[in-house]
Structures are given as C-alpha cells and as structure tokens.
N, C-alpha and C positions, 0 to 999 in steps of 0.2 A: 872632015872638021867637027860635025857634031858628035862623032863618035869620041873624038879626041877631047871634046867638051866635057863629055860624060865620065870620061876617067879621072879628070882633075878634082882632086880633094877640097871639097866645100868648105869655106872659112867657119873656123869653131864659132858657133853663136854665143855669145856674151852673156851669161846667166845675170838677170837682174831684179831688183826686187819690184814687186806689184805696188808701186808708191800708192796709186790712188785707194786701192783698196786697204791697205796698212793704215791710211789716214782715218780711214771710217773707224778701225779697231781702236787706233790711239786716243781719236776723240770720244768712243765710247768709254774707254778705260777713264779718260778725263772727267768726263759728265759722271761716271758712277761715283768717283772717288769726290768731286766737288761736291754732290748731292749729297754724299756723307759728310762731310766735313763744313760745308757752309754756314750752318748752325752757329757754330762755334765763333764763326767772324761777325755775326749779327746778333748776337745772344741777348744785348740789353735792349737794342730796338724790337727783337722777337718777343721777349719776356713782357714787356709794357704792353705791346699792342694783346698778349694773348691772354693779359691778367695773372700771370703767375710769377711765381719766383725765377730767376736766373738758374738755380740748382734744377728746378723742375722742369725748366725750358731746355736745358740741357739733357734732359731724356730723350728727346727728339733724334739726337745722335745715338744714343744707346738702344733705341727700339729698332734703328735702322740696323745695326751689327746684330742684335738678336734675329731678327727676322731671317737676313741672310744666312744665319748659323742654322737655323730652322727649320729654313726652305730649300738649301742648296741641294741636298741628297735626295729628297722626295722630288722635286719637279725633273731634277734630272733624269730620274728613272721614269717618270711619267712622260717625258719628250725624247727619248732615248733615241726615237726612230723619226723624228721632227727634222726635215731640212733644216740647215743650223742658220741660213742667213733669215728665214722666216722666225725661228725662233729669237733669233737676236732681234731683230725688227719688234717683234713682240713685247721684249724685254724694254727696249727704247721707247715704246709705246707706255709701258708701267711707268716709265721715269717722267714722259710727258706729263700724263694725267695725275702723279703724284706732286711733280712741283708746281702743275697747274693750280691745284686744290689749296697747296700750301701756300702759293701766291694770293689767294683772293679769300681764305679761311682766317675767321678770328675767333673761331671755338677750338681750345686745345684739344679736346677728344678728336675732333676733324682732323687737325691736322697730324695727331698720333695716326690715326688710321691711312693718311697720304703715306706720312713716312714709312709704316710698316711696308705697305705696298713698293714703294720704292726700295725697300731695304729685299723684298722678294726679287725684284728685278735685277739687284745687284747680284744676286747670289747666280743668277742665269749666267748675266755679262762674264762677271768673272770665270766660270766654268767653261767659256767658249774662246776667250780672248788667245789663250796661247797655244791650243789646237788648233783655230781656225788659222792663225798666222801662218804655222808650221804646213797645214794641207795646201795653202795656196802658195810656196813658196819654193823656188828649186831646192833642192837638198841641202846643196853646200853653204845656203844663204838662211836656214831655217832658224838658227839661233839670232842672227841679226835680225830677222823678220820679229821675232818675239822681243826683242830688247826694243823695238820701234812701238810694238803693239802696246806694251806695259809702260811705256814713256809716258802716258798720259796722266799714270799716278803722282809720280813726283813733280811734274809739271803745274799740276792741279794743287799739291800742297805749298810748295814752294811760290806760286805765281797766283793762280786761282784762287785761295782763297783770301790771301792780301786784298787781290782786288775787290773780291766780292765784299770784303769787309769795309773797304773804302766807297765802294759804289752803294752799300747798305746805309754808310752815314750821308751820302749826297741825294741819294734820289729814294731810299727808303727800302729796308729788307723785301717786303712783297714785290715792289719791282724788280728787284735782284732775281727772285726767285723767277718772277716772269720772263726775264732776260734768258734764263736758264732754260723755261720751257720753250722758247723761241729757238734756241740753239740745237735744243732735242730735236724739234720738228726738222731743222735743215738738216739734221744728221741723218734723218729716218730717209730724208730724199736722197742723199747723197750714197747710204749704203745701198738703196736700192738701184741705184745706177752703178754706182762702183765696185761693189762688192759682190766677185762670182758665188754662186749658190755650191754647197757641198752637201751631200747626203749624211743624215743621220747613221747610227748603228742599228740594223737590226735586231728588236727586241730579243729574240732568239739569242743572240752572241753575245749577248751582254751579261758580266759574271754577277753573281749575287754577290753581295757586301762583304761577306766574310770571306769567300774565295778571293776577291780584291785584295783583302789585307794579309792574304799568304803569298801574294806577290814578293819577290826577294826584293829587300831593298826598302819598299814601299813604306813599312811601319816607321824605318829609322828617318826617311825625307819628311813623314810628316810630323814624328817628333821634334824634329831641328826646326823645321817651319814654325809649328806651334812656339817654342820655347823663344826663339829668334824674334818672333812677331810680338810675344809675351814681352820681351826685354824692352823692345822699341816702342813698346806703347806705352811702358810705366816712365821711360825717360822723355819721350815725346810728350805726352801728356801732363807732364810735373816737372818740365826742365824750368819752369819760371819759380817755383819755391824753392827749387835746389839751385838757382842763380840769386835769389834773394838771401837764401842763408849764407851766402858769403859776399853779399853788398853790390849783387852786379844786377840788381832788377831793371837798372834804366837800360841795359843792354841786351835785354831779352831780344827783342825783335832783330837788332842785327845779327845776334849769333844764331838765330834761326835762318836767315837769310842766308848765311853763312852755309848753314845746313843745307836749305834748298839748291843753292847753286852748286855745291858738289855733288848734292845727289844727282843732277841733271848731268854733271861731268862723269859719273859713275855709270850713266844710262847708256852716254857716247862710247865709252870705255867698254862696256860690256858688248855692246855690238859688235866691237871691231873684234875683240878676242874670245868671244864665248866659244862659236864652232869648234876653236883649236885647242882651248885652255881652258875649259869648263870646271874640270876638278880644280885648278890651281884658283881659279876665280872663286869659288866658294870658299876656299879656304883662307885666301885674301879677305873676303868679306866677313867671316866668321871672327878672323885675327884682327882687321881693322877695327870692328865694334868692340871687341874685347879690350883692345889697347886705349881706345878712347873711353871705357867705362873705368877702367883701371884708372886714368889720369883723372877723369873727372873726380872720381873718389878720392885720390892722396893730393892732388894739387890744383882744386877747382879755386883756389883764391887767386891764383893768378890769372888775370884775362888772355893772355899770351896763351896759356894752355888752355884754355877754355873754348878758344878760336881755332886752334890748331887740332883739339881733341875733338870738337863738334865736325870739322871738316872730314876728318877722318870716320866719323860715324855717317857723315852724309854719302861719302864715296863708299860705305860699307853697305847702305841702306840702297841705294839709287837701284842697283843690279840686281836686289836679291830677290825680287819677283821672278824676274826671268829666270836667273840662276835655279832657283826650287823646282819653278814648273818644268823646266828642262829636265832636271833630274828626275823628277816625278813621271815625265811623258817618256823618259828612254828607259826608266824602270818597268813602266806599264806597257809601252810599246802600243798595241794593237787596241788595248783596253783603256788607253789614255784618257777618252772621253768621258769613261765610265768612273776612273780614277780623280778627275781635275776637280768635283764637287768635294771630295774627302778633302784635299787641300785647300779650297775654298772655306769649308766648315774651320777646319784645324786656324787658318790665318785668322777668321772672325772671332774665334773662340779666344785668341790669343789677345785680340784687341778688346773683348770684353772684359775678360780676366785681368788686364793691364789696367785697365781702369779702375775696376775692383781693389786688386791687389795694392796698387799704388796708392790709394786713397787710404786703405787701412794701414797701412806702414805709415805714411805720413802723419795720417792723426795719433796714430799710437806711438811711434818711434823716432818721428822727424825726418826731414830730408836727407839725412847721411844715411840713413838704412835703404833709402832708394836705390842709392849709387850702389851701396855693398849689394842688394838685390838684383841691380842689373849686371854688374860685374860678375856674379858666381853664375847665372843664368846663362851668359855668354860664353864664359870659359866653359862651360859643359858643351856646348854646341861645337868650340873649336875643336875638344878632346873626342867627341863622338865623330865628327866630319872626318878629322886626320885618320881614324881607325875605320871609319865605313869606305874603304875603297874597293868593295870586293862588287857589290852590287847597287849600294845607294848613290855614291859620289865616286866611280872608277875613273881612273885615267883613261886615257886612249888606248892602251894595252889591255887593261883588265875590263874594258868595256868591250873590246873584241872576243876575247876569252869569254866574258858571260855571256855573249851571243850567241856562241855554242853551246850553252849549258841550259839545264833546265831553268823555266821561268819562275816556278813557284815552287817555295818551301814546303818540305815532304808536312803533312799533317801531323799534327801532335794529337 
C-alpha cells in the first residue's frame, strides 16, 4: 500500500503571490510618492507656517526630486552587497526621520534638509521595489508582483494627495506629516515581520557604469523612460493652466480624479496581462498617451474630449513604471540591481526637467505650447518602442532569441 502511494503523482502546487511581502513593497511605494507630492496639497498652509511664499515653499518638492536623482546611483554602488531588507528598512527609517522633522520644523532651511534626506531615501526605495518583488515571487507571477508593488504610486497620487490636502485643511499640515511618520513606523514593523530577506550582489560582480550602458537595449529603455516621464510631468504639473485656457478651470479636480481612477484600473490590467503581453502593453501605453496628448492639443475645448483623453492618459500611465522596470530587468538580467538606479535617475530627471521646461513654455509661449510639446515627446516614444523590438521591448519570440545571443553591445 505504501509503495502504491509512493508512485501516485502528487497534485501540482498552485503558485501564489506573497501577498504579505508585496503589501510591504506597495506601502513603501505609496509612502515614497506621498512624501514627495504631499507638500503640493498643503502648500498654502505650509508656506504661511514657514514664512515663505508659495513658490519658495514649492521647492520642497523640487529638492526631493533633485536628491533622488543625485543619490540613487552612488548610494546603490555603496550598498551593492547589503541584504535588501536591511537596506529597505534603513530607507524607510530615512522617511520616518525626514517626515518627523518636517512635521515639527518651522524653519525653512531645516525643512529643506529634511526633504533632501527624504529624496535620498526615495532613490533607495525605487531602486529596490521592482527587483525585490521579482526575487520573492514564482517565475510565472513576476510581472503581476511588480504591478502590485508599483501600484502604490498611482494610489498615492489619485487618493493619497487629495486625502492629505483635506487632512491639511482639517487638522493642519504638520499633523498630516506626523501621520505619515506613524504610518512609516508601522510599515517598518510590518516589513521586518512579513518581507523575506534577499542577499545583495557581491561587490566584485557589479558591472561598472559604462559597461552597464553597453547592455543591449538598456540605453533605449532609459531614453524612452526619461522622455515619457518628461511628457507626463509637463502635462500633470500644468494641467490646470491648460484647462483654464479653454475655460474649464472649475473642472480640474474632477478631470484629475478621472486620471487617478483610470490609473488604478491600468495597474490592475497590467498585473493581469504583463507576463504574457509585455511588448503589446508598452506599445499601448505610449500610443494611448500620444492619442490623449493629440486630442488635448486639438480638441480640448470640448469637455467630453477632455475627460476621455485624460482617462486614456491615466490608462497609459498607471502601469508605466511596471512596464519600463520590467523591460529594464529583462534586458539587464543578472545585472538588474545595478541597472535599476539608472532608471530611477532618468525617471526623476524627467520629473525635474518637466517642471522646468513646462514652466518656461507656459511663461514664454502659453498653454497651447505645453500640449504641442507633450504630443511631440510622446509620439517620439511610440516610434522608438515600435522599432525597438530586438532587445529593448521584444515580444516573446524575440526575447527567446535574444536570450541565446550576446547580452552586451560590442564596444565602439
């Protein structure tokens, strides 16, 4: 009897997502994005308390992005061989300290230092999320795990910032940052409990920066990421004057709610389809964004067009982080941990340049120039993605063929 039982095939074990661990990564992304964007929602109260103008107080957002861009690569190099959970917990501790100082400080210079620390912690967090989600998840569910981990960003933008703005009005901006501090402390405890540790990369195995940039397809992925985020930031930052230019300034909040809801839908759809249709989703993301930009350029006087176009933009953007991060990790393979800070730098470079370029265009040429610039930028990403099918954004067959070929471009 025992012998017969030994020969019976065991039932296949169903692969599942590590939900508890992914909740930790999701919340880390949520806190990272909300910490960055929250000052925009409480800017009037914050500027009054710090004794500076709103434009000067707005630099608390700028310095956050600058710190992320400046520190992502050097911090990643310095911590290459650190266990990943320890590194994430230290980054979360950085958020806890920075948000606590922001909550109690009434000195602008001290607040700016705290915001720089938070931005540096952001560079670490963004460099970890995608790779961490993949390394703790079964192979067939890696894309879905990344979508789960990165869902914290659109949720923070669509729900967290508006709720933070409401709390800022009801209980004050300092208590709002205090609540963020408490949430971060709880997340540290949850991370230590639920998130399994994974090792870093031995320092001797990490490729130098110039060798990383020789990985086939990597430069294309970084270029598309930077241009896409640049276009998104111009539109998201200056959507109010764009709509005001066509007499729809009283509908900005509802149109942005439309964007937020469709962004969350996009994350859900990306999680379902990304493992089987990655290239198609990247093409759809750039194409939907381009169509939305063209529609807003040509027909923004029609409110129905605005709602449809902004919804398409939300569908395009919600899963973008997962799609671009997935492309980078597939192209860089075992060097993904070293390559991710490059994408963090490009992403935040797009954010910083978007605010600057958008402001210059608005001041010099008016709101119509913003939409023309956005349309041209996004259309260029569509062209690049469609033709970059060999290494940067391959289909399944192309990916299998690329897997048998040399990973690095020949030196020039």
